[in-house]
VMD Tcl script that builds the backbone (N, CA, C; Angstrom):
set m [mol new atoms 312]
animate dup $m
set s [atomselect $m all]
$s set {name element resname resid chain x y z} {
  {N N UNK 1 A 60.626 73.943 87.232}
  {CA C UNK 1 A 61.179 72.756 87.244}
  {C C UNK 1 A 60.888 71.744 88.165}
  {N N UNK 2 A 60.685 70.803 88.069}
  {CA C UNK 2 A 60.884 69.788 89.232}
  {C C UNK 2 A 62.261 69.621 89.433}
  {N N UNK 3 A 62.495 69.068 90.997}
  {CA C UNK 3 A 63.826 69.209 91.481}
  {C C UNK 3 A 64.571 68.231 91.119}
  {N N UNK 4 A 64.046 67.088 90.558}
  {CA C UNK 4 A 64.732 66.078 89.982}
  {C C UNK 4 A 65.669 66.294 88.411}
  {N N UNK 5 A 65.336 67.517 88.262}
  {CA C UNK 5 A 65.797 68.052 86.577}
  {C C UNK 5 A 67.362 68.233 86.764}
  {N N UNK 6 A 68.331 67.543 86.022}
  {CA C UNK 6 A 69.516 68.214 86.014}
  {C C UNK 6 A 69.790 69.301 84.982}
  {N N UNK 7 A 70.614 70.091 85.578}
  {CA C UNK 7 A 70.999 71.112 84.699}
  {C C UNK 7 A 72.550 70.951 83.938}
  {N N UNK 8 A 72.668 71.739 82.645}
  {CA C UNK 8 A 73.711 71.189 81.991}
  {C C UNK 8 A 75.156 72.430 82.267}
  {N N UNK 9 A 76.061 71.717 82.486}
  {CA C UNK 9 A 77.132 72.659 82.523}
  {C C UNK 9 A 77.184 73.732 81.919}
  {N N UNK 10 A 76.587 74.215 80.998}
  {CA C UNK 10 A 76.545 75.197 80.268}
  {C C UNK 10 A 75.601 76.373 81.097}
  {N N UNK 11 A 74.622 75.564 80.969}
  {CA C UNK 11 A 73.477 76.363 81.771}
  {C C UNK 11 A 73.739 76.956 83.229}
  {N N UNK 12 A 74.633 76.105 84.176}
  {CA C UNK 12 A 75.057 76.481 85.373}
  {C C UNK 12 A 76.074 77.476 85.199}
  {N N UNK 13 A 77.051 77.463 84.096}
  {CA C UNK 13 A 77.701 78.369 83.902}
  {C C UNK 13 A 77.153 79.810 83.618}
  {N N UNK 14 A 76.274 79.750 83.180}
  {CA C UNK 14 A 75.464 80.999 82.495}
  {C C UNK 14 A 74.957 81.662 83.553}
  {N N UNK 15 A 74.223 80.623 84.402}
  {CA C UNK 15 A 73.492 81.648 85.921}
  {C C UNK 15 A 74.782 82.204 86.542}
  {N N UNK 16 A 75.881 81.153 86.908}
  {CA C UNK 16 A 76.753 82.103 87.851}
  {C C UNK 16 A 77.307 83.174 87.276}
  {N N UNK 17 A 77.640 83.324 85.948}
  {CA C UNK 17 A 78.066 84.595 85.119}
  {C C UNK 17 A 76.975 85.732 85.451}
  {N N UNK 18 A 75.565 85.266 85.306}
  {CA C UNK 18 A 74.567 86.313 85.362}
  {C C UNK 18 A 74.196 86.646 86.698}
  {N N UNK 19 A 74.761 85.870 87.970}
  {CA C UNK 19 A 74.475 86.153 88.959}
  {C C UNK 19 A 75.349 87.647 89.440}
  {N N UNK 20 A 74.783 88.237 90.342}
  {CA C UNK 20 A 75.611 89.604 90.875}
  {C C UNK 20 A 76.232 88.824 91.753}
  {N N UNK 21 A 77.548 89.635 91.716}
  {CA C UNK 21 A 78.768 89.585 93.028}
  {C C UNK 21 A 78.308 89.674 94.289}
  {N N UNK 22 A 78.877 88.687 94.871}
  {CA C UNK 22 A 78.265 88.934 96.403}
  {C C UNK 22 A 79.368 89.767 97.154}
  {N N UNK 23 A 80.732 89.924 96.588}
  {CA C UNK 23 A 81.649 90.758 97.164}
  {C C UNK 23 A 82.074 91.904 96.416}
  {N N UNK 24 A 81.921 92.904 96.748}
  {CA C UNK 24 A 82.125 94.095 95.684}
  {C C UNK 24 A 83.311 95.164 96.338}
  {N N UNK 25 A 84.263 95.710 95.723}
  {CA C UNK 25 A 85.257 96.300 95.780}
  {C C UNK 25 A 86.037 95.667 96.709}
  {N N UNK 26 A 86.859 96.640 97.910}
  {CA C UNK 26 A 88.056 95.983 98.310}
  {C C UNK 26 A 87.749 95.113 99.490}
  {N N UNK 27 A 86.375 95.017 99.701}
  {CA C UNK 27 A 85.889 93.243 100.571}
  {C C UNK 27 A 86.232 92.160 99.577}
  {N N UNK 28 A 86.681 92.235 98.299}
  {CA C UNK 28 A 86.743 90.870 97.603}
  {C C UNK 28 A 87.593 90.363 97.763}
  {N N UNK 29 A 87.402 88.941 97.738}
  {CA C UNK 29 A 88.335 87.995 98.350}
  {C C UNK 29 A 89.420 87.703 97.668}
  {N N UNK 30 A 90.888 87.617 98.009}
  {CA C UNK 30 A 91.850 87.112 96.984}
  {C C UNK 30 A 92.313 85.766 97.342}
  {N N UNK 31 A 91.522 84.746 96.541}
  {CA C UNK 31 A 91.738 83.079 96.732}
  {C C UNK 31 A 93.330 83.000 96.676}
  {N N UNK 32 A 93.560 83.488 95.737}
  {CA C UNK 32 A 94.998 83.148 95.627}
  {C C UNK 32 A 96.027 83.031 96.779}
  {N N UNK 33 A 95.545 84.057 98.101}
  {CA C UNK 33 A 96.258 84.083 99.206}
  {C C UNK 33 A 96.059 82.898 100.272}
  {N N UNK 34 A 94.861 82.026 99.815}
  {CA C UNK 34 A 94.187 80.821 100.627}
  {C C UNK 34 A 95.391 79.620 100.567}
  {N N UNK 35 A 95.121 79.211 101.740}
  {CA C UNK 35 A 95.794 77.832 101.972}
  {C C UNK 35 A 94.740 77.103 102.302}
  {N N UNK 36 A 95.538 75.866 101.973}
  {CA C UNK 36 A 94.464 74.637 102.092}
  {C C UNK 36 A 95.179 73.751 103.387}
  {N N UNK 37 A 93.857 73.674 104.261}
  {CA C UNK 37 A 94.189 73.254 105.614}
  {C C UNK 37 A 93.361 71.503 105.693}
  {N N UNK 38 A 93.940 70.936 106.675}
  {CA C UNK 38 A 93.335 69.308 106.954}
  {C C UNK 38 A 91.949 69.350 106.961}
  {N N UNK 39 A 91.479 68.427 106.779}
  {CA C UNK 39 A 90.438 68.438 106.959}
  {C C UNK 39 A 89.225 68.749 108.428}
  {N N UNK 40 A 88.214 68.350 108.484}
  {CA C UNK 40 A 87.594 68.791 110.113}
  {C C UNK 40 A 86.695 69.981 110.002}
  {N N UNK 41 A 86.726 70.734 109.027}
  {CA C UNK 41 A 86.254 71.944 109.093}
  {C C UNK 41 A 86.726 73.091 109.651}
  {N N UNK 42 A 86.016 74.320 109.657}
  {CA C UNK 42 A 86.405 75.265 110.073}
  {C C UNK 42 A 86.980 75.439 111.882}
  {N N UNK 43 A 86.153 74.444 112.425}
  {CA C UNK 43 A 86.322 74.491 114.275}
  {C C UNK 43 A 87.826 73.745 114.048}
  {N N UNK 44 A 87.781 72.571 113.298}
  {CA C UNK 44 A 89.024 71.942 113.555}
  {C C UNK 44 A 90.394 72.809 113.065}
  {N N UNK 45 A 90.325 73.403 111.768}
  {CA C UNK 45 A 90.966 74.470 111.892}
  {C C UNK 45 A 91.402 75.622 112.537}
  {N N UNK 46 A 90.486 76.283 113.168}
  {CA C UNK 46 A 90.685 77.182 114.184}
  {C C UNK 46 A 91.243 76.607 115.737}
  {N N UNK 47 A 90.868 75.243 115.972}
  {CA C UNK 47 A 91.539 74.666 117.177}
  {C C UNK 47 A 93.195 74.425 116.812}
  {N N UNK 48 A 93.705 73.952 115.409}
  {CA C UNK 48 A 94.768 73.553 115.298}
  {C C UNK 48 A 95.788 74.788 115.515}
  {N N UNK 49 A 95.068 75.858 114.990}
  {CA C UNK 49 A 95.834 77.256 114.772}
  {C C UNK 49 A 95.963 77.964 116.259}
  {N N UNK 50 A 95.294 77.361 117.157}
  {CA C UNK 50 A 95.100 77.910 118.529}
  {C C UNK 50 A 96.494 77.982 119.357}
  {N N UNK 51 A 96.778 78.725 119.705}
  {CA C UNK 51 A 98.348 78.651 120.801}
  {C C UNK 51 A 97.732 77.789 121.943}
  {N N UNK 52 A 98.401 76.916 122.316}
  {CA C UNK 52 A 98.412 76.186 123.561}
  {C C UNK 52 A 99.741 76.393 124.556}
  {N N UNK 53 A 98.956 76.787 125.802}
  {CA C UNK 53 A 100.060 76.879 126.721}
  {C C UNK 53 A 101.337 76.006 126.612}
  {N N UNK 54 A 102.375 75.994 126.888}
  {CA C UNK 54 A 103.451 75.172 126.802}
  {C C UNK 54 A 103.550 74.532 128.166}
  {N N UNK 55 A 104.642 73.607 127.978}
  {CA C UNK 55 A 104.746 73.347 129.501}
  {C C UNK 55 A 105.550 74.274 130.509}
  {N N UNK 56 A 105.218 74.072 131.761}
  {CA C UNK 56 A 105.672 75.156 132.858}
  {C C UNK 56 A 106.826 75.235 132.880}
  {N N UNK 57 A 107.482 76.309 132.688}
  {CA C UNK 57 A 109.125 76.567 132.823}
  {C C UNK 57 A 109.593 76.502 134.443}
  {N N UNK 58 A 108.511 77.090 135.240}
  {CA C UNK 58 A 109.194 76.987 136.762}
  {C C UNK 58 A 108.249 76.052 137.482}
  {N N UNK 59 A 109.000 75.672 138.487}
  {CA C UNK 59 A 108.200 74.978 139.252}
  {C C UNK 59 A 106.604 75.505 140.043}
  {N N UNK 60 A 105.801 74.278 139.615}
  {CA C UNK 60 A 104.546 74.659 139.918}
  {C C UNK 60 A 104.424 75.254 141.320}
  {N N UNK 61 A 103.335 76.221 141.505}
  {CA C UNK 61 A 103.003 76.421 142.908}
  {C C UNK 61 A 101.855 75.920 143.145}
  {N N UNK 62 A 101.634 75.860 144.723}
  {CA C UNK 62 A 100.358 75.109 145.251}
  {C C UNK 62 A 99.565 76.329 145.692}
  {N N UNK 63 A 98.225 75.969 145.275}
  {CA C UNK 63 A 97.269 77.273 145.889}
  {C C UNK 63 A 97.097 76.801 147.333}
  {N N UNK 64 A 97.174 77.748 148.087}
  {CA C UNK 64 A 96.450 77.316 149.513}
  {C C UNK 64 A 95.722 78.772 150.053}
  {N N UNK 65 A 95.087 78.670 151.246}
  {CA C UNK 65 A 94.014 79.458 151.525}
  {C C UNK 65 A 94.796 79.990 152.789}
  {N N UNK 66 A 94.851 80.918 153.412}
  {CA C UNK 66 A 95.216 81.367 154.503}
  {C C UNK 66 A 94.323 82.565 154.962}
  {N N UNK 67 A 94.492 83.090 156.276}
  {CA C UNK 67 A 93.488 83.926 156.611}
  {C C UNK 67 A 94.366 85.211 157.300}
  {N N UNK 68 A 94.422 86.389 156.447}
  {CA C UNK 68 A 94.962 87.604 156.777}
  {C C UNK 68 A 94.194 88.860 157.304}
  {N N UNK 69 A 94.675 89.731 158.030}
  {CA C UNK 69 A 94.050 90.558 158.219}
  {C C UNK 69 A 93.544 91.857 157.021}
  {N N UNK 70 A 92.112 92.052 157.141}
  {CA C UNK 70 A 91.804 92.766 156.039}
  {C C UNK 70 A 92.561 93.937 155.543}
  {N N UNK 71 A 93.261 94.712 156.742}
  {CA C UNK 71 A 93.919 95.982 156.556}
  {C C UNK 71 A 95.228 95.583 155.894}
  {N N UNK 72 A 95.835 94.173 155.923}
  {CA C UNK 72 A 97.031 93.617 155.217}
  {C C UNK 72 A 96.499 93.441 153.537}
  {N N UNK 73 A 95.322 92.652 153.626}
  {CA C UNK 73 A 94.987 92.260 151.988}
  {C C UNK 73 A 94.947 93.430 151.265}
  {N N UNK 74 A 94.102 94.551 152.121}
  {CA C UNK 74 A 93.870 95.675 150.930}
  {C C UNK 74 A 94.837 96.601 150.975}
  {N N UNK 75 A 95.969 96.567 151.550}
  {CA C UNK 75 A 97.268 97.158 151.456}
  {C C UNK 75 A 97.905 96.225 150.325}
  {N N UNK 76 A 97.817 95.082 150.300}
  {CA C UNK 76 A 98.703 94.399 149.292}
  {C C UNK 76 A 98.037 94.461 147.837}
  {N N UNK 77 A 96.782 94.552 147.981}
  {CA C UNK 77 A 96.087 94.641 146.628}
  {C C UNK 77 A 96.097 96.284 146.191}
  {N N UNK 78 A 96.109 96.887 147.043}
  {CA C UNK 78 A 96.309 98.519 146.462}
  {C C UNK 78 A 97.758 98.314 145.855}
  {N N UNK 79 A 98.611 97.958 146.348}
  {CA C UNK 79 A 100.088 98.047 145.812}
  {C C UNK 79 A 100.053 97.554 144.341}
  {N N UNK 80 A 99.417 97.369 143.608}
  {CA C UNK 80 A 99.161 97.059 142.264}
  {C C UNK 80 A 99.281 95.408 141.748}
  {N N UNK 81 A 99.353 95.339 140.587}
  {CA C UNK 81 A 99.475 93.644 140.252}
  {C C UNK 81 A 100.675 93.040 140.465}
  {N N UNK 82 A 100.323 91.812 140.813}
  {CA C UNK 82 A 102.001 91.161 141.198}
  {C C UNK 82 A 101.878 91.183 142.531}
  {N N UNK 83 A 101.098 91.332 143.307}
  {CA C UNK 83 A 101.175 91.581 144.668}
  {C C UNK 83 A 101.522 90.273 145.485}
  {N N UNK 84 A 100.667 88.841 144.697}
  {CA C UNK 84 A 100.693 88.027 145.461}
  {C C UNK 84 A 102.212 87.465 145.256}
  {N N UNK 85 A 102.871 87.607 143.725}
  {CA C UNK 85 A 104.259 87.216 143.997}
  {C C UNK 85 A 105.030 88.019 144.866}
  {N N UNK 86 A 104.758 89.384 145.064}
  {CA C UNK 86 A 105.633 89.875 146.006}
  {C C UNK 86 A 105.665 89.139 147.022}
  {N N UNK 87 A 104.181 88.492 147.915}
  {CA C UNK 87 A 103.960 88.105 149.181}
  {C C UNK 87 A 104.918 86.713 148.896}
  {N N UNK 88 A 104.563 86.141 148.112}
  {CA C UNK 88 A 105.815 84.748 147.904}
  {C C UNK 88 A 107.205 84.920 148.101}
  {N N UNK 89 A 107.671 85.880 147.359}
  {CA C UNK 89 A 109.102 86.437 147.485}
  {C C UNK 89 A 109.368 87.017 149.148}
  {N N UNK 90 A 108.240 87.586 149.815}
  {CA C UNK 90 A 108.906 87.971 151.146}
  {C C UNK 90 A 108.892 86.898 152.179}
  {N N UNK 91 A 108.084 85.865 151.914}
  {CA C UNK 91 A 107.993 84.669 152.797}
  {C C UNK 91 A 109.049 83.859 152.588}
  {N N UNK 92 A 109.652 83.753 151.044}
  {CA C UNK 92 A 110.779 82.914 150.751}
  {C C UNK 92 A 112.025 83.527 151.538}
  {N N UNK 93 A 111.898 84.952 151.479}
  {CA C UNK 93 A 113.179 85.708 151.949}
  {C C UNK 93 A 113.200 85.480 153.754}
  {N N UNK 94 A 112.019 85.394 154.081}
  {CA C UNK 94 A 111.912 85.177 155.973}
  {C C UNK 94 A 112.022 83.984 156.010}
  {N N UNK 95 A 111.986 82.836 154.987}
  {CA C UNK 95 A 112.270 81.334 155.709}
  {C C UNK 95 A 113.652 81.083 155.213}
  {N N UNK 96 A 114.531 81.923 154.511}
  {CA C UNK 96 A 115.808 81.639 154.245}
  {C C UNK 96 A 116.432 82.256 155.511}
  {N N UNK 97 A 115.786 83.393 156.048}
  {CA C UNK 97 A 116.666 83.949 157.206}
  {C C UNK 97 A 116.459 83.191 158.652}
  {N N UNK 98 A 115.696 82.108 158.899}
  {CA C UNK 98 A 115.191 81.462 159.594}
  {C C UNK 98 A 116.141 80.278 159.813}
  {N N UNK 99 A 116.827 79.959 161.146}
  {CA C UNK 99 A 117.665 78.712 161.347}
  {C C UNK 99 A 116.579 77.860 160.690}
  {N N UNK 100 A 117.566 76.591 160.468}
  {CA C UNK 100 A 116.928 75.264 159.788}
  {C C UNK 100 A 116.731 74.351 161.032}
  {N N UNK 101 A 115.577 73.960 161.164}
  {CA C UNK 101 A 115.110 73.022 161.992}
  {C C UNK 101 A 115.019 71.753 161.596}
  {N N UNK 102 A 115.471 70.813 161.686}
  {CA C UNK 102 A 115.272 69.350 161.437}
  {C C UNK 102 A 114.463 68.614 162.314}
  {N N UNK 103 A 113.473 67.775 161.760}
  {CA C UNK 103 A 112.588 66.777 162.374}
  {C C UNK 103 A 112.831 65.769 161.916}
  {N N UNK 104 A 113.245 64.675 162.964}
  {CA C UNK 104 A 113.860 63.269 162.668}
  {C C UNK 104 A 112.448 62.291 163.087}
}
mol reanalyze $m
mol bondsrecalc $m
mol representation Tube
mol addrep $m
């Protein structure tokens, strides 16, 4: 048949009924559980469902580069995850123990 031929609804329904099912057994999709999502396709739907990071609840930290002895860095890293946070805490404690110097 030429591609411009129109098929009747009955012919289409009969072809669909005669076609083998693409899903079998437990893999069959239950469309009753489907939900309608806003337009934009799959990518837009997935993007809207992804959780984005919320506002930072703690003050932001500043990234700096300092030079430390290799032995010190190795020991800190060997202490496990969170070593940078522990270094931050130690430095804060040290700062709190120092006398306040005012520069005018």
